[in-house]
N, C-alpha and C positions, 0 to 999 in steps of 0.2 A: 592429471592436470591440477594445479593448485587453484585455490579460490583467490582471484585477484581483487583485492580490496580497493583498488583504484578505479574499478569499473564504475560507470555512471548509471547503468541500468541494472535491472534485477537478473540474477542467475537463472531463475525460472519465472518467466513473464506471466505465468498463471497464478502465482502465489506471492503473497506479501510477507517478507521475512522481517518481522519487527525487531529481531535481534541484531540486524545489520544496519548500521547507521547509513551507509550509502544507498541501501534499498529504501529506508525510510525517507530519505531526502528525495529520491526519484518518485516515490508514490505520493508523497505530500505535494510535490510540484505538479505531477500529472493530474491529480484529483483536485488541486487548488484548495487544500484543507491543511489544518494544523496537525501536528503529531498527535495531539490529544483526540482530535476528531477521527483520525485514522485508527487509533487504538480503540476508540469506542466502536467504530464500524467493524473492526476485526472481532471484538468481543461479541458483537451482536450477530454476525453472519459467518464468522470464520475467516480464514486467510485467503480464500479464493478471490482473485482480482475482479472477476466479473460480478461476483455477489457483492463485493465492497462498492464497486462502481454503481450498481443498481441501488444499493441501500443509500449511498450518498446522493444519487440523483433523485430518488424519491423524497429525501429530506428537503432538498432544495425547492421542490415544487409544492411541498405541503405547506 
């Protein structure tokens, strides 16, 4: 099965693939952050969606 670049959501919903523009658009909209903030979160905690969400949620309340 080929990778469909027209998808709106991620191929693997548990990981954030920063190299795929459609996935970056999905995750920035889902988390309500800019691409730079998403990149910062990935750099801090890795590409696991749950870890990124927790990181970003912690920042919002701090």
